[in-house]
N, C-alpha and C positions, 0 to 999 in steps of 0.2 A: 634484559630483557628479551623472553623466547617472541620470533615472530611468525606467526601460520599466514601465509600467503592461501586464500582460499582458490586464485588464479592456477597454481601450480601445485596447489597438495592434494585435498581431496576433493574439492571440488571437481577439478579435471579428470578423477576417477570414476563419479560419479553422474557427473552433471553434461562436462565440457567436452562430450567423444564426437560432437558435430563433425563432418568433414573425414574422421578419421582423424583426429587431432590426439596427439600423445604422447608426454615425456617424459624420458627415464631422468632419475634424481639427478645424474648431472650436469643434463640438460637444463633442468628447472634449478640450479644452485646459479648456471653461468647468466641462465635469463635477468634472476632476481637482481645480479650485479648490474647490468645492462639497461640504461632506460634506450625504451623504443620510440621514437620519434613519432610514427604516427598510432602505437597506442596511446600515446599521451594525448595526442593532436583529438584522438577520439574521442574519448573520455572527457578531455576539458568541455566538449562539444555536448556529448550527454551530460553533465552536470549542468549544463546551461537547459540544455532541456527538461531536464526533470527539473527545476526552479521554473521553468516557462508552466510546466501544468500546474503549479500551485498556485503565482502569480506571473502572469493574471488567467491562467486555463480554467485554474477549479473554481476560481474568485465567481467570473463570470457565468461558468457552468451553474455554480449555485445560485448567484445572483439572479440572473434573469427565472428562477423556477418560484423564489420566494417570490409575496404583494411590493408592488412600488414603495410602500412606505418603509419597508426594509431591508432596501437594495443594499445602500451604503453599510448597514449593520456586516451583513455577507462580509462584504470587499474588506471591511475593516477587521473582522477575525481574520480572515484568511491571511493578510498582508502583518497583522497581529502576533499569529502564531509563529508566522516569517520569522518577524525578528528575534521574541523569546527563545524560540526551541534552536534558531541558529549560535545564538550566547549561551546557551543551556548545551549544546553539542561540543560547543570550544571548552567550553570550562569545563565538563565532567563525563559529558555522552559518549564521546568516542574512544575516551578511557575504561570507562563501563562495557563499551559493546565488544568493543576490539580488544583490549588488554588481554596479556595470557599468563603472567607469571603464577609459576605456578601450577600448571595446564598439564596433564599428562592424560592420553589416549587410552581411552577403557579405565578411569578412573573415577568414581564420582566425588567430589569438594565441592565448595563454594564455587571456584571456578568453573564450575561445569555449567555452574547456571549465573555466572554475573563475571563482568571482566575484572581488573586491578583499578589501581589510583594511579599507577605510574605514570600516567599522558596528562595529568590533570592542567589545564590548557595547554595542551597538546605542547609541554615541555620538551620531549624528547624527539620532537619531529624538526628537521631543519631542512632547508630547500634539497639539501644532498641526500635524504633517507627515500629509500628505495622502498615498493610492496610491488613487487613481480618487475616487470616491465616499464611502469610509472611510479611517477614519486608518491612518497606517501601522504603527503600532505593532497595532493588530489584526489586519492582515493580519500583522504577524511574528508573532503568536500563534499565530494560524490555523495557518499552516506548520509552526510549531513541535508542533502536534498529529499531522502528517503526519510530522516525524523522530523523531517517539516511537516512532508505532504502529511504521513498516518494521521496526526491529530485532524491536521486539516479535514479529512475525509470526514472527521465525527460532526464536525461543524453541522453537516447536513441534518443531520437528527433531531437536533433540538433550534433549528435555523426560528427564528421570530421569536423569538421568547425566552431567551435566557442572557445572565447579562454579562457584558462583555468584559467584568473583570474576572469575574465567575470562570468565560472561557479561558481567558489564560491563566490564570491558577490551576484549574484543570489540567489544563492542556502541559503544563511544567510537570506538576507533579504526574502524571499519567505518564506521560515518555519515561520519567527518572521509572517509575515503580514498573510498569508493564510494560512496556516497546523497549527498554534497554536490554532486560533480561530475555523475551526473547529473541532477539535479533542477535543475542548474542550465543544463545542456544542453537539458533540455526544457523548462523553464521561466522560465529567465532575461529570454526579450526579445533584441529585435534584436541580431545580433552571437552570440549562443548557439546552440554548433554545430546542436543540431538544431531550434530553434525557425527558423533559418533555412532548414533542407532540407524546412520544413513539416510537423515529423511531427505529428501529434492526438494528443493525450492528456490530457484532461483534467483526470480528479481523482487519476490515479497507477498507470496499468495499467503502464507500464515503470519510472515513479520508485518504486512502491511494491511491488508486485506482481510484476513480471517480477525484480526485484533482489533482494524475498527469498525466490521461487523457488527461485534459482540460487545464494544462497549458502546456504540450508537445504539444496540436496543437497551442497553442498561439506560443508558444517557434520558432517551427520548420517556423512557415509565415512568421513572426517578423526576425528572423535571414536569413532567404532564404534559397531555396534548394541550395544543394552541385552542384561545375562546373559543368556543361554536365549531368544534372540529367535527366534525360527519354531518352538521347539520346545516352549517353557509359552505358554498363552494367557497374554493380558495386558489382560483386557475394560476399560472404562472403566468408574471407580468408582462413577460417580454420574453417569449420563444427565440427572437431573432438572437439576444444575447446568449441564451444558454448551448443554439445550435453554434454560434463561436466558438463560444467557450467548450463546447465536445472536440472542434476542431481542433483545437490546440493543445487538448485532451491527449488526443489521438497521434496527432503528430510527435508530441513528448514522449509518448511512449514508446517509441523506437529506442530515446537515449535511457529508459529508464528501465526496458527489458534488453537493449542490444547494448547497450553499457554495460550491465551487468557479467558479460565475459570479460569485463576488464582488458580487452585487447581488441585492437581493428585485426581481425580475420574471419575465417568460414563460421566459426560459430557465433559470432557475432553477425555477421549476415545471417543467417539462420532462424536465428532470434528473431531479429527484424522482420523479415521475413515472415513467419507465423504468426508476431506480433498485427501485421496487416491483415492476417488470412480470417484469424479468429473474428475480430469484431465486425467485419462482412458476414461471415456466418448468423452472427447472432445477432444483428440489426436486422436482417432478412426474415428470421426464425419469426421475431419478435412483431414486425410490421406484418406477417402473414399469419399470426396468430391473432392479431387484432383485425384485418382484414376480415378473417375468420369470423370473429367471435362479434365485430362491432359495424362492417359494413366497410370502414374505411381506414386506413394503415396511416398514423400518423407521425410528424417530424418528432414531439415528445419522443414514440416511443423507438424511434431509428438512433436519436441519443442516447439513449437510456442503456435501450438493445448492444449498441457499439461498446458502450462504457463497457457495458455488464462480458463480453467476449474479451474486450482486453484485460479486464480484473483475471477472470476465468485463465487466459492464455500466460498471465504471470510467471508461474510458478512453475510452468512445463516451456518454457521457453525456450532454454537451453536443452532438453532433454526430447523434442517432436519435433516430425518433419510435417509436412504442406497434411498430410492425412489427418493428422492426429489435431491441427490447428484446427480445422474444418470441424471434427466432430466435436470437439472440447467448446467451440464456440455455438455449435447448434446447440448443446445441450444445455450451453449458458442461456442463450435466450430463449429456453421453452419455460428452465425449472425457474429462472431468472423472474420472467416475466411471471409467472404462478406466482413467488414469494413477492415481487413488491405488489402484485394487485389482488390476487385471492385470499394467501395465507394473512396478510396485513390488514387487510378488510377482517378479516373472522376472528383475527385475536383479537385487534379495535386499537393495539398503539399505535401512537401518534408519529412514524416516520418519516416526516416530514418532506424530507428529498430522496428516501428509496435509498439510505445509507445500507441497509441490512440485508435488503433482499438484491442489489445490486453486488455490492462490494463485499459482505460478510458470506454469502451464498454464491459467490463470481469466484471467489478466490476458494470456498471448499471445494468447489467444484472442479476447480483446478488442479490443487491437492491431491485430490483422489485420482482423478482420472490421470494424472503423467504415471501411476503405478500401472497405468493397461497402456498408452498411446507411446512409452518412453521406448517401450518393445522392443526393440526391429523388428517384429515379427508385425507391427503396425508402423512401420516406419518410422521408428525413433532412435535415438543414438546409444541408450543406454546398453553396454553389452552385458550379456549376461546376468541380465534381472528378472527374476523371479517377480511374476506378478503376484501372486498372492501373498507374499511376504513383502514385497513392496506396498502393497495396498495395504496390509494390516499395518506397516510401520509411520504409511502417511497420516491413516486415521488414529493411530497413538499418537501423534503428534499433536495432529488438531484439536482432538480432546484435550489433552492437557492444556492447550494454546486457550481455547473456550473457556474453561473452568478457569484457569488461572485470571483470565482475563476480566471474567464476570465478576468474581471475587472484587480483585483491586478496583476494579472499576467502581462499583457499588458501596465499598468504602472511603474511596477517595471524595465521591458523588454526596456521602452522606456527610462526611466532614466540611464538605465545603458549605451544606445546605445549612448544619448547626452554626456556620459561622459567617460568610458573608452574603452567603444566602445564594438559591442558582437560578432563582427567576425575574422579571421584573414584574413590577404589581400591575394588579388586569388594568387599569389606567395608561400604563404605560405601554401596555400592548395594546389595547387599541388605538392608542397616537402614533403607533409605529415604533422601533427601536431607532430607527434613522434620527427623528428629534428626543427620543428618551435619551438615550446614551450617548449621543454624538451631536447633538444640537445644530444638523446638519437634515438637508434633504437632497434626496438625489435627482431629484428634478426641478423643475419650477410648480409653487402652485398654481 
């Protein structure tokens, strides 16, 4: 089976130009045969950091934002998704995402859009199998954490009203039908559709954030608004928990972006650097807007702005420098605030925890602006990049992803609604999902 290594193949020519990193064909082949202990140690740590983003980071971030009667339901959804998607990734997900049999660069066929089935239950991967300079099984589990957190992000859109069984079923089908094809098209190597088009998505602006944001929009509309949404205030029950979760996500994002270099080198170090700068800029812009509009900067605003900046820098982390990070973060802070506060109110959809405005819009900002700030003229590291052409390429991939995700998510949710149902009944929602779905409470009554 043909193995494509993004680190030493197309990704190096289009993305990992940081610090003048370049490999010839001979050195690439040599590197693929030799395990690098430093690279392996770093990606092992990065894998733990990305899992830490989901459990407990995202779980705590979301759980603090809901009402106290639903805190356990959010934890259970995040933990349940972690378990079921980890198994799915092992059984078939990795093979469909990164299988490469029959793929040829420049030729469009089935495997331009989805991988093969040669690695079911990762049967062809042994402890000695290599993916560049790291064990392939480590690459497998690193990518598993990305597959886990993506449907986890969607949870925030339908929080406080969707059945636990429906959440798990949706997550499994959605990863199979939507996430895996997009992941393959972007990161599958030569022969994968977006890869061959030259799309830049370092760590998941398209694969993770746009797909999750669009799915979240469809989900919150189809599930419907929470009872008394817009009539009764529904403030976060524990902002201390949310801020703690924010900190975990922020630190974990170093693994998310820095680990996507698949090496312990200057590219990884620069990715970590810009991952720190972007959320700082976004959070400050967000609370500045709050100060101007409402008179006070809020802790919730700072946390939300920081996550928006992290989402926006994700696709660009391997291509931009500090100038680009500050610019992308600043734009994300302003535009995501508008999307989460103004646009959502005008359109009236109940995206409970602002997945659409933060992750969807933030990811789109990063995907588009990498075409500008990835250029050396703006402090980026993508050599000979034509800004207009790259912007068109990024926009093309974004539009295709948005339409594909919208359609597949609608079909999946409609099917679930017609079978087991999406939503708890009104009495169950009033009582809270902790009691209704799990028979427990997060706090003593």
